[in-house]
C-alpha positions as CSV (number, residue, x, y, z in Angstrom):
1,X,2.4,79.5,29.6
2,X,-0.9,81.1,30.3
3,X,-3.9,79.3,29.0
4,X,-6.1,82.3,28.7
5,X,-6.0,82.5,25.0
6,X,-8.9,84.4,23.4
7,X,-10.7,82.3,20.8
8,X,-10.5,83.6,17.3
9,X,-13.7,84.8,15.6
10,X,-15.3,82.3,13.2
11,X,-14.5,82.7,9.5
12,X,-16.5,85.6,8.1
13,X,-17.9,86.4,11.5
14,X,-19.1,90.0,12.1
15,X,-16.7,90.1,15.1
16,X,-14.0,90.2,12.5
17,X,-14.9,93.9,11.9
18,X,-13.4,94.7,15.2
19,X,-10.1,94.5,13.3
20,X,-11.1,97.8,11.5
21,X,-11.0,99.8,14.8
22,X,-7.4,101.0,14.3
23,X,-8.4,102.5,11.0
24,X,-11.5,104.2,12.5
25,X,-10.0,105.6,15.7
26,X,-8.1,108.5,14.1
27,X,-11.4,110.0,13.0
28,X,-13.4,110.1,16.2
29,X,-14.3,113.8,15.6
30,X,-15.8,113.0,12.2
31,X,-17.7,110.0,13.6
32,X,-19.1,112.2,16.4
33,X,-20.2,114.9,13.9
34,X,-21.8,112.2,11.7
35,X,-23.5,110.7,14.8
36,X,-24.9,114.1,15.9
37,X,-26.3,114.6,12.4
38,X,-27.7,111.1,12.5
39,X,-29.5,111.7,15.8
40,X,-31.0,115.0,14.6
41,X,-32.2,113.4,11.4
42,X,-33.7,110.4,13.3
43,X,-35.4,112.7,15.8
44,X,-36.9,114.8,13.0
45,X,-38.1,111.7,11.3
46,X,-39.8,110.4,14.5
47,X,-41.4,113.8,15.0
48,X,-43.2,113.8,11.7
49,X,-45.9,111.1,12.6
50,X,-46.6,113.1,15.9
51,X,-47.0,116.3,13.8
52,X,-49.5,114.5,11.6
53,X,-51.5,113.3,14.6
54,X,-51.7,116.9,15.9
55,X,-52.7,118.2,12.5
56,X,-55.5,115.6,12.1
57,X,-56.9,115.6,15.7
58,X,-56.4,119.3,16.6
59,X,-56.4,120.9,13.2
60,X,-59.0,119.1,11.0
61,X,-60.9,117.9,14.0
62,X,-61.3,121.4,15.6
63,X,-62.2,122.8,12.2
64,X,-65.0,120.3,11.8
65,X,-66.3,120.8,15.3
66,X,-66.3,124.6,15.0
67,X,-67.7,124.8,11.5
68,X,-71.1,126.2,12.5
69,X,-70.1,128.6,15.3
70,X,-68.8,131.6,13.4
71,X,-66.1,133.4,11.4
72,X,-63.9,133.9,14.5
73,X,-63.7,130.2,15.2
74,X,-62.9,129.5,11.5
75,X,-60.1,132.0,11.6
76,X,-58.6,130.4,14.7
77,X,-58.8,127.0,13.2
78,X,-57.2,128.2,10.0
79,X,-54.4,129.7,12.1
80,X,-53.9,126.4,13.9
81,X,-53.8,124.6,10.6
82,X,-51.2,127.1,9.2
83,X,-49.1,126.7,12.3
84,X,-49.1,122.9,12.1
85,X,-48.1,122.9,8.5
86,X,-45.4,125.5,9.2
87,X,-44.1,123.3,12.0
88,X,-44.2,120.2,9.7
89,X,-42.2,122.1,7.1
90,X,-39.7,123.2,9.7
91,X,-39.2,119.6,10.8
92,X,-38.7,118.7,7.1
93,X,-36.0,121.4,6.8
94,X,-34.2,120.1,9.8
95,X,-34.5,116.6,8.4
96,X,-33.1,117.6,5.0
97,X,-30.1,119.5,6.5
98,X,-29.2,116.8,9.0
99,X,-29.5,114.0,6.4
100,X,-27.2,115.9,4.0
101,X,-24.7,116.5,6.7
102,X,-24.8,112.8,7.7
103,X,-24.4,111.7,4.1
104,X,-21.4,114.0,3.6
105,X,-19.6,112.9,6.8
106,X,-20.1,109.2,6.4
107,X,-19.2,109.3,2.7
108,X,-16.0,111.1,3.7
109,X,-15.3,108.5,6.3
110,X,-15.8,105.7,3.9
111,X,-13.4,107.1,1.3
112,X,-10.8,108.1,4.0
113,X,-10.8,104.8,5.9
114,X,-10.7,102.8,2.6
115,X,-7.7,104.8,1.3
116,X,-5.9,104.3,4.7
117,X,-6.6,100.6,4.6
118,X,-5.4,100.2,1.0
119,X,-2.2,102.1,1.8
120,X,-1.6,100.1,4.9
121,X,-2.2,96.7,3.2
122,X,0.0,97.6,0.2
123,X,2.8,99.1,2.4
124,X,2.8,95.8,4.4
125,X,2.7,93.5,1.4
126,X,5.7,95.2,-0.2
127,X,7.8,94.4,2.9
128,X,7.2,90.7,2.7
129,X,10.0,88.3,1.8
130,X,9.9,86.2,-1.4
131,X,8.6,83.3,0.7
132,X,5.3,85.1,1.0
133,X,4.9,85.3,-2.8
134,X,5.7,81.6,-3.1
135,X,2.2,80.8,-1.8
136,X,0.3,84.1,-2.6
137,X,-0.7,85.1,-6.1
138,X,-0.3,88.8,-7.0
139,X,-3.7,88.7,-8.6
140,X,-5.3,87.7,-5.3
141,X,-3.5,90.5,-3.5
142,X,-4.8,93.0,-6.1
143,X,-8.3,91.6,-5.7
144,X,-8.1,92.2,-2.0
145,X,-6.8,95.7,-2.6
146,X,-9.7,96.6,-4.9
147,X,-12.8,94.4,-4.5
148,X,-12.5,93.8,-0.8
149,X,-11.7,97.4,0.1
150,X,-14.7,98.6,-1.9
151,X,-16.9,96.4,0.2
152,X,-15.4,98.0,3.3
153,X,-16.0,101.4,1.8
154,X,-19.7,100.5,1.4
155,X,-19.7,99.4,5.0
156,X,-18.1,102.5,6.5
157,X,-19.5,105.0,4.1
158,X,-23.1,103.7,3.9
159,X,-24.0,100.5,5.9
160,X,-22.9,101.7,9.4
161,X,-24.8,104.9,9.0
162,X,-27.8,103.1,7.7
163,X,-27.6,100.6,10.5
164,X,-27.4,103.3,13.2
165,X,-30.1,105.4,11.5
166,X,-32.6,102.5,11.2
167,X,-31.6,101.2,14.7
168,X,-32.6,104.6,16.1
169,X,-35.8,104.7,14.1
170,X,-36.7,101.2,15.3
171,X,-36.0,102.0,18.9
172,X,-37.7,105.4,18.8
173,X,-40.6,104.1,16.7
174,X,-41.2,101.3,19.2
175,X,-41.3,103.7,22.1
176,X,-43.8,105.9,20.3
177,X,-45.9,102.9,19.3
178,X,-46.2,102.1,23.0
179,X,-47.1,105.7,23.9
180,X,-49.8,105.6,21.2
181,X,-51.3,102.2,22.0
182,X,-49.9,99.7,24.6
183,X,-52.2,97.0,23.5
184,X,-51.5,97.1,19.7
185,X,-47.7,97.6,20.4
186,X,-47.6,94.5,22.6
187,X,-49.1,92.4,19.9
188,X,-46.6,93.7,17.4
189,X,-43.7,92.9,19.7
190,X,-44.8,89.3,20.1
191,X,-45.2,88.9,16.4
192,X,-41.9,90.5,15.5
193,X,-40.1,88.2,18.0
194,X,-41.5,85.2,16.1
195,X,-40.4,86.8,12.8
196,X,-36.8,87.7,13.6
197,X,-35.6,84.1,14.4
198,X,-35.9,82.7,10.9
199,X,-34.3,85.9,9.5
200,X,-31.3,85.5,11.8
201,X,-31.0,81.8,11.0
202,X,-31.1,82.3,7.2
203,X,-28.6,85.2,7.6
204,X,-25.8,82.7,8.4
205,X,-26.2,81.1,5.0
206,X,-25.8,84.5,3.4
207,X,-22.6,85.2,5.3
208,X,-21.0,81.9,4.2
209,X,-22.0,82.5,0.5
210,X,-20.6,86.0,0.7
211,X,-17.1,84.7,1.7
212,X,-17.2,82.0,-1.1
213,X,-18.2,84.6,-3.7
214,X,-15.3,86.9,-2.8
215,X,-12.9,83.9,-3.0
216,X,-14.1,83.0,-6.5
217,X,-13.6,86.6,-7.7
218,X,-10.1,86.6,-6.3
219,X,-9.3,83.3,-8.1
220,X,-10.5,84.8,-11.4
221,X,-8.3,87.9,-10.8
222,X,-5.3,85.9,-9.9
223,X,-5.6,83.7,-13.1
224,X,-6.1,86.8,-15.3
225,X,-3.0,88.5,-13.8
226,X,-0.8,85.5,-14.3
227,X,-1.9,85.0,-18.0
228,X,-1.7,88.7,-18.9
229,X,1.9,88.9,-17.7
230,X,2.8,86.0,-19.9
231,X,1.0,86.9,-23.2
232,X,4.0,86.4,-25.5
233,X,4.3,82.8,-24.2
234,X,0.6,82.2,-24.4
235,X,0.4,83.4,-28.0
236,X,3.6,81.6,-29.0
237,X,2.0,78.3,-28.0
238,X,-1.4,79.3,-29.5
239,X,-3.1,79.0,-26.1
240,X,-5.4,82.0,-26.5
241,X,-8.6,80.0,-26.7
242,X,-7.5,77.6,-24.0
243,X,-6.7,80.4,-21.5
244,X,-9.8,82.3,-22.5
245,X,-11.7,79.2,-21.7
246,X,-10.0,78.7,-18.4
247,X,-10.7,82.3,-17.4
248,X,-14.3,81.9,-18.7
249,X,-14.8,78.9,-16.4
250,X,-13.3,80.7,-13.5
251,X,-15.7,83.7,-14.1
252,X,-18.6,81.3,-14.4
253,X,-17.8,79.7,-11.1
254,X,-17.6,83.2,-9.5
255,X,-20.9,84.1,-11.2
256,X,-22.7,80.9,-10.0
257,X,-21.4,81.5,-6.4
258,X,-22.5,85.1,-6.6
259,X,-26.0,84.1,-7.8
260,X,-26.3,81.7,-4.9
261,X,-25.5,84.6,-2.6
262,X,-27.9,87.0,-4.4
263,X,-30.7,84.4,-4.3
264,X,-30.1,83.9,-0.6
265,X,-30.1,87.6,0.1
266,X,-33.2,88.0,-2.0
267,X,-35.0,85.4,0.0
268,X,-33.7,87.0,3.2
269,X,-35.1,90.4,2.2
270,X,-38.4,88.9,1.0
271,X,-38.8,87.0,4.3
272,X,-38.1,90.1,6.3
273,X,-40.5,92.3,4.4
274,X,-43.3,89.8,4.1
275,X,-43.2,88.6,7.7
276,X,-42.7,92.1,9.2
277,X,-45.4,93.8,7.1
278,X,-47.7,90.9,7.5
279,X,-47.5,91.3,11.3
280,X,-48.0,95.1,11.0
281,X,-51.0,94.8,8.7
282,X,-52.7,92.5,11.1
283,X,-52.2,94.9,14.0
284,X,-53.4,97.8,11.9
285,X,-56.6,95.8,11.2
286,X,-57.1,95.6,14.9
287,X,-56.5,99.4,15.1
288,X,-59.1,100.2,12.5
289,X,-61.7,98.3,14.5
290,X,-60.6,100.3,17.6
291,X,-61.3,103.6,15.7
292,X,-64.7,102.4,14.6
293,X,-65.5,101.5,18.2
294,X,-64.4,104.9,19.4
295,X,-61.5,103.7,21.7
296,X,-58.9,105.4,19.4
297,X,-59.0,108.7,17.5
298,X,-58.2,108.9,13.8
299,X,-55.1,110.9,14.5
300,X,-53.8,108.2,16.9
301,X,-54.4,105.6,14.3
302,X,-52.6,107.7,11.7
303,X,-49.7,108.2,14.0
304,X,-49.6,104.5,14.8
305,X,-49.6,103.6,11.1
306,X,-46.7,106.0,10.4
307,X,-44.7,104.7,13.4
308,X,-45.4,101.1,12.4
309,X,-44.3,101.9,8.9
310,X,-41.0,103.4,10.2
311,X,-40.4,100.3,12.4
312,X,-41.1,97.9,9.5
313,X,-39.0,99.9,7.1
314,X,-36.1,100.1,9.6
315,X,-36.3,96.3,10.1
316,X,-36.2,95.7,6.3
317,X,-33.3,98.1,5.9
318,X,-31.4,96.5,8.8
319,X,-31.8,93.1,7.1
320,X,-30.2,94.5,3.9
321,X,-27.5,96.2,5.9
322,X,-26.8,92.9,7.6
323,X,-26.1,91.3,4.2
324,X,-23.6,94.1,3.4
325,X,-22.1,93.8,6.8
326,X,-21.6,90.1,6.3
327,X,-19.9,90.6,3.0
328,X,-17.7,93.3,4.5
329,X,-16.8,90.9,7.4
330,X,-15.5,88.4,4.8
331,X,-13.6,91.2,3.0
332,X,-12.1,92.5,6.3
333,X,-11.0,89.0,7.2
334,X,-9.1,88.6,4.0
335,X,-7.4,92.0,4.3
336,X,-6.5,91.4,8.0
337,X,-5.0,88.1,6.9
338,X,-2.6,90.1,4.7
339,X,-1.9,92.6,7.5
340,X,-1.2,89.7,9.9
341,X,1.3,88.1,7.6
342,X,4.7,88.4,9.1
343,X,7.9,88.2,7.0
344,X,10.4,85.8,8.4
345,X,13.1,88.3,7.5
346,X,12.9,91.3,9.8
347,X,15.1,94.2,10.6
348,X,16.5,94.2,14.1
349,X,15.1,96.8,16.5
350,X,18.5,98.3,17.2
351,X,20.5,97.9,14.0
352,X,24.2,98.3,13.7
353,X,25.9,100.6,11.2
354,X,28.4,99.6,8.5
355,X,31.9,101.0,8.9
356,X,32.8,103.8,6.5
357,X,33.2,102.7,2.9
358,X,36.7,102.1,1.7
359,X,38.1,102.9,-1.7
360,X,38.3,99.1,-2.6
361,X,34.7,98.1,-1.8
362,X,33.3,95.8,0.8
363,X,34.6,92.7,2.5
364,X,32.3,89.6,2.5
365,X,32.5,86.5,4.6
366,X,30.2,83.5,4.5
367,X,30.7,81.1,7.4
368,X,29.4,77.5,7.1
369,X,26.1,78.4,5.4
370,X,23.4,75.8,5.2
371,X,20.1,76.8,3.6
372,X,16.9,75.2,2.2
373,X,13.9,77.0,0.8
374,X,10.9,76.9,3.1
375,X,8.8,75.2,0.4
376,X,11.5,72.5,0.0
377,X,12.6,71.6,3.6
378,X,14.1,68.2,2.6
379,X,16.4,69.6,-0.1
380,X,19.3,71.8,0.9
381,X,20.2,74.5,-1.7
382,X,23.5,75.3,0.0
383,X,25.5,73.0,2.2
384,X,28.2,74.1,4.6
385,X,29.4,76.9,2.2
386,X,32.2,79.1,3.5
387,X,33.8,81.9,1.5
388,X,36.1,84.8,2.3
389,X,36.0,87.7,-0.2
390,X,38.5,90.6,0.1
391,X,37.5,94.2,-0.7
392,X,37.7,95.0,-4.4
393,X,37.9,91.3,-5.4
394,X,36.0,90.0,-8.4
395,X,34.6,86.6,-7.8
396,X,32.9,84.5,-10.6
397,X,30.5,81.9,-9.5
398,X,29.8,79.1,-12.0
399,X,28.2,75.7,-12.0
400,X,25.4,73.7,-13.5
401,X,21.8,74.8,-13.2
402,X,20.4,74.2,-9.7
403,X,23.9,74.4,-8.1
404,X,22.8,77.3,-5.8
405,X,24.3,80.3,-7.5
406,X,21.2,82.5,-7.5
407,X,20.3,81.2,-4.1
408,X,23.6,82.7,-2.8
409,X,22.6,86.1,-4.1
410,X,19.2,85.9,-2.5
411,X,20.9,85.2,0.9
412,X,23.3,88.2,0.4
413,X,20.3,90.4,-0.1
414,X,18.5,88.8,2.9
415,X,15.5,87.7,0.8
416,X,15.9,84.6,3.0
417,X,18.0,83.8,6.0
418,X,20.1,80.6,6.2
419,X,19.2,77.9,8.7
420,X,22.8,77.7,9.8
421,X,25.9,80.0,9.5
422,X,26.5,83.7,9.2
423,X,27.1,86.2,6.5
424,X,29.3,89.2,7.3
425,X,29.6,92.5,5.3
426,X,32.6,94.5,6.3
427,X,32.8,92.4,9.5
428,X,29.1,93.0,10.5
429,X,26.6,90.2,10.6
430,X,24.0,91.2,8.0
431,X,21.3,90.2,10.4
432,X,22.5,93.0,12.7
433,X,21.9,95.5,9.9
434,X,18.6,97.1,8.9
435,X,17.3,95.8,5.6
436,X,17.6,99.3,4.2
437,X,21.3,99.6,5.1
438,X,22.1,96.1,3.8
439,X,20.3,96.4,0.5
440,X,21.5,100.0,0.1
441,X,25.0,98.6,0.1
442,X,24.3,96.0,-2.6
443,X,23.6,96.5,-6.3
444,X,22.2,93.7,-8.4
445,X,21.6,93.1,-12.1
446,X,19.2,90.2,-12.0
447,X,18.9,87.5,-14.6
448,X,15.2,88.3,-15.1
449,X,15.3,92.0,-15.8
450,X,12.4,94.1,-14.5
451,X,11.5,97.3,-16.4
452,X,8.6,99.4,-15.1
453,X,5.9,101.1,-17.2
454,X,7.7,104.4,-16.8
455,X,9.9,106.4,-19.0
456,X,13.6,105.5,-19.6
457,X,14.8,108.3,-17.3
458,X,12.7,107.1,-14.3
459,X,13.5,103.4,-14.9
460,X,17.2,104.1,-14.5
461,X,16.6,106.5,-11.6
462,X,15.0,103.6,-9.8
463,X,18.6,102.8,-8.8
464,X,18.9,106.0,-6.8
465,X,15.8,108.1,-6.4
466,X,17.6,111.4,-5.7
467,X,19.9,111.1,-8.8
468,X,20.0,114.1,-11.2
469,X,19.2,113.7,-14.9
470,X,22.9,114.2,-15.6
471,X,23.8,111.3,-13.3
472,X,21.2,109.1,-14.9
473,X,22.5,109.8,-18.4
474,X,26.1,109.2,-17.3
475,X,25.0,105.7,-15.9
476,X,23.2,105.0,-19.2
477,X,26.4,105.8,-21.1
478,X,28.5,103.5,-18.9
479,X,25.9,100.7,-19.5
480,X,25.9,101.2,-23.3
481,X,22.3,102.2,-23.1
482,X,22.5,105.9,-24.0
483,X,22.6,105.3,-27.8
484,X,19.4,103.2,-28.1
485,X,17.6,105.4,-25.6
486,X,18.4,108.5,-27.7
487,X,16.9,106.7,-30.7
488,X,13.5,106.2,-28.9
489,X,10.7,108.6,-30.1
490,X,11.0,110.9,-27.0
491,X,14.5,109.9,-26.0
492,X,14.8,109.6,-22.2
493,X,11.2,110.7,-21.8
494,X,9.9,107.7,-23.8
495,X,7.7,105.3,-21.9
496,X,9.0,101.7,-22.1
497,X,5.6,99.9,-21.8
498,X,4.5,97.5,-19.1
499,X,7.4,95.1,-18.3
500,X,9.5,97.0,-20.9
501,X,7.6,95.4,-23.9
502,X,8.9,98.2,-26.2
503,X,12.5,97.1,-25.7
504,X,14.5,94.1,-26.8
505,X,15.9,91.7,-24.2
506,X,19.4,93.2,-24.6
507,X,18.0,96.7,-24.1
508,X,16.2,95.8,-21.0
509,X,19.4,94.2,-19.7
510,X,21.3,97.4,-20.3
511,X,18.6,99.4,-18.5
512,X,19.1,97.2,-15.5
513,X,22.9,97.5,-15.6
514,X,22.5,101.3,-15.8
515,X,20.2,101.2,-12.7
516,X,22.8,99.2,-10.7
517,X,25.7,101.5,-11.8
518,X,23.7,104.6,-10.8
519,X,23.2,103.1,-7.3
520,X,27.0,102.9,-7.0
521,X,27.1,100.3,-4.2
522,X,30.3,98.8,-2.6
523,X,29.1,95.3,-3.4
524,X,27.9,94.5,-7.0
525,X,26.0,91.3,-7.9
526,X,25.8,90.4,-11.5
527,X,23.4,87.5,-12.2
528,X,23.9,86.6,-15.9
529,X,24.3,90.3,-16.6
530,X,25.2,89.9,-20.2
531,X,23.1,86.8,-21.0
532,X,20.6,88.6,-23.2
533,X,23.1,90.7,-25.2
534,X,24.4,90.2,-28.7
535,X,28.1,90.0,-29.3
536,X,28.6,93.7,-29.9
537,X,26.4,94.8,-27.0
538,X,28.2,92.3,-24.7
539,X,31.5,93.7,-25.7
540,X,30.4,97.3,-24.9
541,X,28.7,96.3,-21.6
542,X,31.7,94.2,-20.6
543,X,34.0,97.2,-20.9
544,X,31.5,99.3,-18.9
545,X,31.3,96.6,-16.2
546,X,35.0,96.3,-15.9
547,X,35.2,100.0,-15.4
548,X,32.3,99.8,-12.8
549,X,34.1,97.0,-10.9
550,X,36.9,99.4,-10.0
551,X,36.5,100.4,-6.3
552,X,33.9,97.8,-5.4
553,X,33.6,94.1,-4.7
554,X,31.9,92.1,-7.5
555,X,30.3,88.7,-7.6
556,X,29.4,87.5,-11.1
557,X,27.2,84.5,-12.0
558,X,27.7,83.3,-15.5
559,X,27.0,80.3,-17.6
560,X,29.0,81.8,-20.4
561,X,32.5,81.1,-19.1
562,X,34.1,83.5,-21.5
563,X,32.7,86.4,-19.4
564,X,34.5,85.2,-16.2
565,X,38.0,84.4,-17.3
566,X,39.3,87.7,-16.0
567,X,37.9,87.2,-12.5
568,X,40.3,87.2,-9.6
569,X,38.8,83.9,-8.4
570,X,36.3,81.4,-9.8
571,X,34.1,79.5,-7.4
572,X,32.6,76.3,-8.8
573,X,29.3,75.2,-7.2
574,X,27.7,71.8,-7.5
575,X,24.6,70.6,-5.5
576,X,25.0,73.6,-3.1
577,X,28.7,72.9,-2.3
578,X,31.9,74.6,-3.4
579,X,33.8,71.9,-5.3
580,X,36.6,73.9,-6.9
581,X,38.2,77.3,-6.5
582,X,40.9,79.0,-8.5
583,X,41.6,81.0,-11.6
584,X,40.5,80.0,-15.1
585,X,43.9,78.6,-16.0
586,X,44.3,76.7,-12.7
587,X,40.8,75.2,-12.9
588,X,41.4,74.1,-16.5
589,X,44.6,72.4,-15.3
590,X,42.7,70.6,-12.5
591,X,40.6,68.9,-15.2
592,X,37.6,68.8,-12.9
593,X,34.0,70.1,-13.2
594,X,35.0,73.5,-14.5
595,X,37.2,72.0,-17.2
596,X,34.4,69.8,-18.3
597,X,31.9,72.7,-18.4
598,X,34.4,74.8,-20.3
599,X,35.2,72.1,-22.8
600,X,31.5,71.4,-23.4
601,X,30.7,75.1,-23.9
602,X,33.7,76.0,-26.0
603,X,33.1,73.0,-28.2
604,X,29.5,74.0,-28.6
605,X,30.4,77.6,-29.4
606,X,32.8,76.4,-32.0
């Protein structure tokens, strides 16, 4: 293995910004136009002090010298003055147009690059497996998509332009200072060199505090997102004040960290301005003495003062830009961390295709499956599990909590891959299929129903995006959802609220069932599909599900054994192993785990 590994940039290092290049490269033309406008504006700015010198030395000076000669000389001097002022106004016009063009182009670039970055990060995050979300809070992801991208927008849309502009002004100003007076400029250079070192040293502290400040804001956002998604539970346990206090403490920590950063930046700015202007004032004092002694004209001193002001102003602006750049470096690092995250579950480069769908549904084989969750490597969730399911067969999976039932469904959808064994769908290893093909062939009604803050029509259409309104309504009727949807204020156009808060648990469940039925997959997974329904709704949905099972293979997870008695086979799981297999009657006769579960449940029901 080659040892020439490039060292990674330090945390929060400005070198991290190199990672933004892929988002900047598509807009080379716009950057070139912005750069051209920037150069013109900087050149116009640098021309103004020279124009002032000409106006003072040649305009006012010649007027004073010719004052007693005659009217013709006065007319010539007046013409000179008019020409100088017109030239100065012309330079100002060029400066105004170029500055406006620069502002427009860099602002456009900031908005465009930020939009691309947000889209890229979000598109990447939604492809991550559940393992990613075991360790990453959604609130933190949202913070990176909003707060961090805003910092990068400031960098691209303002800071880069300001840095280049002030860099040009600094360089051009220094050149003109030397042209004006080599002696005074040399003194300024020596003094500025002594000034820059403490500014650079202190800038490192600002960079570290910028990263910490962004982390604290992300922590507060993550906490708020978690609590707001669990408000009924929070209020049921009267934890409003406690959670408000927790969030308040988190916000205070973010505030104190931000204040540390702000104080550090304030000191950095003060140091830059005081030290730089102090050096310039000292040099100007020397220049004033030179004018008195006659070794420098008044116009030259005026020009030197203006160029020195430009140089000092550009250094002060660069110090502020450096602070913004350091914050953006921290934000870029956090966003690039998200983009660098690789899901352990990936589609193969050359995926296979499923054979044509049969009238009976899909065949499914599980061969010696061993699996543990990445966060629990010492505890196997499934142990040497093998199962052969024929097309059109209805399989019920039962067992105590933690037996591995839901885990099995997650493997069938390739949310995770087993550490050992293979899963075949219609004879094809699911790892050889694209994730789109595999998941397109599987419909699921999860135990925890997800309802989006859309209307009822679009919530059901989530099962198949190209479905017509008539197909959506037909699926709702099959899932016994049509009647309650019709009773909503705007019927199918009614918005269901965030996470479906306007619906009961049973209504949310029927929306999820309608969504799965609309998808019409060859393999249907029902994870406690009727767990949240009352007796009447359960009866209606059970009839609908039995009709939906025709022509497809169905796996049903249920704790309520009454819902699985009609299954072709019942698989009993315990501690990740298949311990019993058979029909309801045969398993009762075996007097094993299933019989004890049935006896316990039926006695409780009675």
